N, C-alpha and C positions, 0 to 999 in steps of 0.2 A: 937774163932771167936767173932766178934763184931757186934753189931746192925748196920744196914745201913738205914739212913733216906735220903729221896730225896724230894726235893721241886720243883714243876713245875709251870710254868706260861704259859698258852696257850691263845693266843688272837684269837678270833673267827672272822671270816668274819662279817662285819657290820650287826647287828641285829640278829646274830645267836648264841649268847652266852648262851641262854637258852637251845636250841637245842643241843648245844655241851655239856653242863653239863649233860643233861639226857643221852646222849650216852656214855659218860665217865662212868657215874654211872652203866649203863648197862654193859659195858665192864668189870667193876670191880666186878660186882655181883658174878662172878665165884671164886674171891678171899675169899669170906666169909668163905668157908670151907678149905681154904689153910693155913695150920699150919705155914708156913714161913711168912706170912703177918700178922702183928701185928695192923696195923692201916691203913686206906686208906679214906682220906677226900676229897671231891670236894665241892669247896666253890665259891660263886659269890657274889658281893658286889654292892650296888645300884648305887655308884658312878662310877663304871667301868663294865657295865652290859655285855660287849662283852669280858671281861677277866675272865678266869676261873683258879683258883688256885687249884693245887692238892697237898696234903702232904701224903707221905708214909712212913711207918716205917717197916723194914724188920728184921727177926731174924738175918740173916747175909747176906753176899754178894753172897754165893751159892744159898740161897732161892730166892733171888732177880733175879739173872740170870736164874734160872730154870723156873720161872713163866713168866718172860718177854718174852720169845719166845712164849709161848702160847697166851698171851695177844696180841702181836703184829699181830698175825695171825687171830684174831678174826674178824667177820664181823662187830661188833659194833665198834671196833677200827678203821677199815678201813674207816667206814662211818664217824666216828668223825673227823679223820684227814683230810677228805675232806673239812671240815668246818674250819680248822685252818689256819690263815693267818700268824702266827709266834708262835714259841714254844721255850721254855727254860726249861731244867731240870738240877737242880744242886743237887749233892750229898752233904749233910751236915754231919758234925761230930756228930751232934746230933740235935734233934728238937730244933729250936730256934737259931740255929747257922746261921752264915752269909755266908758260902759257901767259896770257894776259893777266895783269894784276888786278 
């Protein structure tokens, strides 16, 4: 099996970027001890304060699928998604890739 990298761009409702980022980090806290998750980054930039970028690196596809279900059902994720105006998640061949053409 091969590693799976995902890159997400979530646009918060106006003025809610910081709150969204904090909720996403809370939702991801449970991944710290998950052996299938090798990297989870949540990033905001000053020039786009309501856009939150998420980068994930997983050991393999089965590790990603197993953990996605428990994250989707978490109270933190439910609260975060109420703040999202638009979202896009792309699976990359590797970190730094450009995703599907």
